[in-house]
N, C-alpha and C positions, 0 to 999 in steps of 0.2 A: 652717848653710847661708846664704850671702849672698842677700839679696833686693834686687832692683832697686826703686827708689822708685816705678816705674811699675807694679809688680806689683799686681794686684787679687786679693785672697784672699777666699774665703767661708769664714769660720771659724764655722760655725753650731753645731758640736757642742762643748758644754762638756766638760771633762775628767771622767772617771768618778769621781774622788775626791770626798770630802765637801767642802762649801763651806768656804772658808778663813774663819776668824773675822776680824772687822773689824780687830782690832788687828794681826793678821799681814799683812793687806792694806796697812795704812798703813806697816808696817815694810818691806814689799816695795817700796812706792812710794819710800820714802826711799833704798833701796839700788839702785833700778832704773836711775837715770840712768847710773851707771858701768857696770852690767852690760849695759844696752841698747847702749851704744857698743861694748862688748866683743863682744856677740853679733851685732849687726846693723851696727854702724858708725854714726857720728854722723848721717848723713842717709839711712840705708837702712832705716828701719823700714818694714815692709810697710803699704801703704795698702789697707785692707780695704773691702769693701762695707759701708756704714753698717748697723749692727745695730739701729738704732732705726726708720728708715723703709724701709730696703732698696732705696732708689731710686738712690743715687749712691755713688761711690767717695769715701772720706774724703780730705781734703786736709790738707797740712802748712802751717802759717802761723807767722809770728813776730809777737808782740804789739807794738803801737805805742803802748800805754798807757804813761804816764810811770812808773807804779809797777811795771811788769813788762816794760819795753822790751827787746825782743830775745828774750824767753823763747818757746820753741817750744810750740805747741799743735796739736792735731788736731781737726778738726770736719767735720761734713757740710756740703757746699756750700749746703744748704737751711737751715742754722742762721742765725738772725738775732740781732744784738746785743741787740735789745729783748726777747728771750726767745720770740718767735714762731718759727714754723717748726720744723724738726727739732731735738730737744734734744741730739743727739750732739755733745759738746764735752769734750775732755780736755787737761790739761797733758801734756807729753811723758811725765813719770814715771807718771802715771795711765794713759796710753794703753798703756804697756808692760805694766802690770798687767792691763789689759783684754785685750791680745793673749794674755798667758799664760793668763788665765781661759778664753779661747776655744780654747786648745791650739795656738796659733801659735808 
């Protein structure tokens, strides 16, 4: 099902299956960038309500740091670079894993 990037989802119910072992989560993250673009399209991942603070819709950004320039990440608008504010922050591959863990 295609999602519009302006969609706000509340994915508060985790899947009923047992938690995935950490090794499998990392494997899923490595495979997720290709499957994410196949499932949702390059710029169409759903923007959920922040699962940490619950106050804002997650935003999509591109890194401006020299070591990761152009790499896509998702964060809460209340997240601060200095580590203060809301802690919700994921590289795109890890955000896909987060969405799947929420059943999205």
